[in-house]
C-alpha positions as CSV (number, residue, x, y, z in Angstrom):
1,X,-70.1,-192.4,57.4
2,X,-73.5,-193.7,56.3
3,X,-76.1,-192.7,53.7
4,X,-78.0,-190.5,56.1
5,X,-74.9,-188.4,56.8
6,X,-74.2,-188.1,53.1
7,X,-77.8,-186.9,52.6
8,X,-77.3,-184.3,55.3
9,X,-74.2,-183.0,53.4
10,X,-76.2,-182.8,50.2
11,X,-78.9,-180.9,52.0
12,X,-76.3,-178.5,53.1
13,X,-75.1,-178.3,49.4
14,X,-71.7,-179.7,50.4
15,X,-71.7,-181.8,47.2
16,X,-68.0,-182.4,46.8
17,X,-67.7,-183.6,50.4
18,X,-70.8,-185.8,49.9
19,X,-69.1,-187.4,46.8
20,X,-66.0,-188.1,48.8
21,X,-68.0,-189.8,51.5
22,X,-70.1,-191.7,49.0
23,X,-67.0,-192.9,47.2
24,X,-65.9,-194.6,50.3
25,X,-69.3,-196.2,50.8
26,X,-69.3,-197.5,47.3
27,X,-65.8,-198.8,47.6
28,X,-66.7,-200.8,50.7
29,X,-70.2,-201.8,49.4
30,X,-70.3,-201.8,45.6
31,X,-73.9,-203.1,45.5
32,X,-75.2,-200.2,47.6
33,X,-77.9,-198.8,45.3
34,X,-78.5,-195.8,47.5
35,X,-74.9,-194.7,47.4
36,X,-74.9,-194.6,43.6
37,X,-78.2,-192.7,43.7
38,X,-77.1,-190.0,46.2
39,X,-73.7,-189.6,44.5
40,X,-75.7,-188.9,41.3
41,X,-77.6,-186.2,43.1
42,X,-74.3,-184.5,44.0
43,X,-72.9,-184.9,40.5
44,X,-76.1,-183.4,39.0
45,X,-76.0,-180.4,41.2
46,X,-72.4,-179.9,40.1
47,X,-73.5,-180.2,36.5
48,X,-71.3,-183.3,36.0
49,X,-73.9,-184.9,33.9
50,X,-71.9,-187.9,32.5
51,X,-70.9,-188.9,36.1
52,X,-74.5,-188.5,37.3
53,X,-75.7,-190.6,34.3
54,X,-73.2,-193.4,35.1
55,X,-74.4,-193.6,38.7
56,X,-78.0,-193.7,37.8
57,X,-77.5,-196.4,35.2
58,X,-75.7,-198.3,37.9
59,X,-78.5,-197.8,40.4
60,X,-81.2,-198.9,37.9
61,X,-79.2,-201.9,36.8
62,X,-79.1,-203.0,40.4
63,X,-82.8,-202.2,41.1
64,X,-84.9,-201.7,38.0
65,X,-88.0,-200.5,39.9
66,X,-86.4,-197.4,41.4
67,X,-88.8,-194.7,40.4
68,X,-86.7,-191.8,41.9
69,X,-83.7,-193.0,39.9
70,X,-85.7,-192.9,36.6
71,X,-87.0,-189.4,37.4
72,X,-83.6,-188.2,38.1
73,X,-82.1,-189.8,35.1
74,X,-84.8,-188.1,33.1
75,X,-83.6,-184.8,34.5
76,X,-80.1,-185.6,33.6
77,X,-81.1,-186.5,30.0
78,X,-83.0,-183.3,29.8
79,X,-80.0,-181.3,30.8
80,X,-78.0,-183.2,28.2
81,X,-80.5,-182.3,25.5
82,X,-81.7,-185.9,25.1
83,X,-85.4,-185.2,25.4
84,X,-86.8,-188.5,24.1
85,X,-84.7,-190.4,26.6
86,X,-85.8,-188.0,29.3
87,X,-89.5,-188.6,28.4
88,X,-89.0,-192.4,28.4
89,X,-87.6,-192.3,31.9
90,X,-90.4,-190.0,33.1
91,X,-92.9,-192.5,31.6
92,X,-91.3,-195.3,33.5
93,X,-91.3,-193.4,36.8
94,X,-95.0,-192.6,36.4
95,X,-95.7,-196.3,35.6
96,X,-93.9,-197.4,38.8
97,X,-95.6,-194.7,41.0
98,X,-99.0,-193.8,39.4
99,X,-100.2,-192.1,42.6
100,X,-97.2,-189.8,42.9
101,X,-98.1,-186.3,41.6
102,X,-94.5,-185.3,41.1
103,X,-94.2,-188.0,38.4
104,X,-96.8,-186.3,36.3
105,X,-95.6,-182.7,36.8
106,X,-92.1,-183.8,35.9
107,X,-93.3,-185.5,32.8
108,X,-95.5,-182.6,31.9
109,X,-92.4,-180.3,32.0
110,X,-90.6,-182.5,29.6
111,X,-93.6,-182.7,27.3
112,X,-93.8,-178.9,27.3
113,X,-90.4,-178.8,25.8
114,X,-91.5,-181.3,23.2
115,X,-94.4,-179.0,22.4
116,X,-96.8,-181.8,23.3
117,X,-98.9,-179.2,25.0
118,X,-102.2,-181.1,25.2
119,X,-100.6,-184.1,26.7
120,X,-98.6,-181.9,29.1
121,X,-101.9,-180.3,30.2
122,X,-103.4,-183.7,31.0
123,X,-100.4,-184.6,33.1
124,X,-100.6,-181.3,35.1
125,X,-104.3,-182.0,35.7
126,X,-103.5,-185.4,37.1
127,X,-100.8,-183.9,39.3
128,X,-103.2,-181.3,40.6
129,X,-105.9,-183.9,41.2
130,X,-103.4,-185.8,43.3
131,X,-102.0,-182.7,45.0
132,X,-104.5,-179.8,44.8
133,X,-102.1,-177.5,46.7
134,X,-99.2,-177.7,44.2
135,X,-98.9,-174.0,43.3
136,X,-96.4,-174.4,40.5
137,X,-98.4,-177.2,38.8
138,X,-101.4,-174.7,38.7
139,X,-99.1,-172.0,37.3
140,X,-97.5,-174.2,34.7
141,X,-100.9,-175.5,33.6
142,X,-102.0,-171.9,33.2
143,X,-99.0,-171.2,31.0
144,X,-99.8,-174.0,28.7
145,X,-103.5,-173.1,28.5
146,X,-102.4,-169.6,27.7
147,X,-100.3,-170.8,24.8
148,X,-103.3,-172.7,23.5
149,X,-105.5,-169.6,23.7
150,X,-107.5,-170.6,26.8
151,X,-106.9,-167.2,28.4
152,X,-109.7,-167.1,30.9
153,X,-108.8,-170.6,32.1
154,X,-105.2,-169.6,32.4
155,X,-106.0,-166.6,34.5
156,X,-107.9,-168.8,36.9
157,X,-104.9,-171.1,37.2
158,X,-102.6,-168.1,37.9
159,X,-105.0,-166.8,40.5
160,X,-105.1,-170.2,42.2
161,X,-101.3,-170.4,42.2
162,X,-101.0,-167.0,43.8
163,X,-103.5,-168.0,46.4
164,X,-101.6,-171.1,47.3
165,X,-98.3,-169.2,47.4
166,X,-99.0,-166.2,49.7
167,X,-101.2,-165.5,52.7
168,X,-103.7,-162.7,53.2
169,X,-100.8,-160.3,54.1
170,X,-99.1,-161.1,50.8
171,X,-96.3,-163.1,52.5
172,X,-94.9,-166.3,51.1
173,X,-96.4,-169.4,52.7
174,X,-93.7,-171.7,54.0
175,X,-94.1,-175.4,54.4
176,X,-92.4,-178.0,56.6
177,X,-91.0,-181.4,55.6
178,X,-94.1,-183.4,56.5
179,X,-95.0,-184.0,52.8
180,X,-91.7,-185.6,51.9
181,X,-92.2,-188.9,50.1
182,X,-90.1,-192.0,50.8
183,X,-87.6,-193.3,48.3
184,X,-88.9,-195.8,45.8
185,X,-86.3,-198.3,46.8
186,X,-87.4,-198.3,50.4
187,X,-87.7,-202.1,50.1
188,X,-84.0,-202.6,49.8
189,X,-81.9,-203.9,52.7
190,X,-80.7,-200.5,53.8
191,X,-84.1,-198.9,54.0
192,X,-83.6,-198.0,57.7
193,X,-81.3,-195.1,56.7
194,X,-83.7,-194.2,53.9
195,X,-86.7,-194.0,56.2
196,X,-84.7,-191.9,58.7
197,X,-83.5,-189.4,56.1
198,X,-85.1,-186.0,55.8
199,X,-84.7,-185.4,52.1
200,X,-84.4,-187.1,48.8
201,X,-83.9,-185.8,45.2
202,X,-87.6,-185.7,44.5
203,X,-87.9,-183.4,47.5
204,X,-85.0,-181.3,46.4
205,X,-86.7,-180.7,43.1
206,X,-90.1,-180.2,44.7
207,X,-88.7,-177.6,47.0
208,X,-87.4,-175.7,44.0
209,X,-90.1,-176.2,41.5
210,X,-93.2,-177.8,43.0
211,X,-93.8,-176.6,46.5
212,X,-94.4,-173.2,48.2
213,X,-91.0,-173.3,50.1
214,X,-88.6,-171.3,48.0
215,X,-91.4,-170.3,45.7
216,X,-90.7,-166.5,45.9
217,X,-87.2,-166.9,44.7
218,X,-88.2,-169.0,41.7
219,X,-91.6,-167.5,40.8
220,X,-90.3,-165.3,38.0
221,X,-88.2,-168.1,36.6
222,X,-91.1,-170.6,36.5
223,X,-93.4,-168.0,35.0
224,X,-91.2,-167.8,32.0
225,X,-90.4,-171.5,31.6
226,X,-92.5,-172.1,28.6
227,X,-92.3,-168.7,27.0
């Protein structure tokens, strides 16, 4: 079993099996940062937040420039109700990868829950500048503008989000995996398996919240996120 196979199990949502395999990898190679990271992905999906947090702390201790690990730990902190810690990690991830739009949309989401609406709006604008086809960023930006009384601007955002989400026949636009971003710790010794993998946690979240694929299923949920 290697990291790539564990990622494939995660992609199939076989989280407990992935954890079993990753336990063996960590036992044999306790310095394997990726194994801790991917095990945290499984724990998070199983809502085992303390276990996910332990693994992310371990990954960051071993490689403190791992942007994906900071983002994921921010998500874990968010689920645990530790919003300031979540925001701190999102700030660190954006600092490490300032050209990655997902860092800003993730941070904007956290800021929205802090009611830091103006700052969240600025982050969504940066995310859209970096990725103009991010339908959910357009939508979430509109929701924040609507809350601040910018109704006409919000409607333009919603219209743009709808245009990016469906084709002329009103059908959901699907995307492939060509926009998947490499892991931040690609420079580590085991980067060969990383570069050959088809998915990472950032991608999992983007497929749910910040890309067109799966958008139809989540549209109503996202529309009500900040209401």
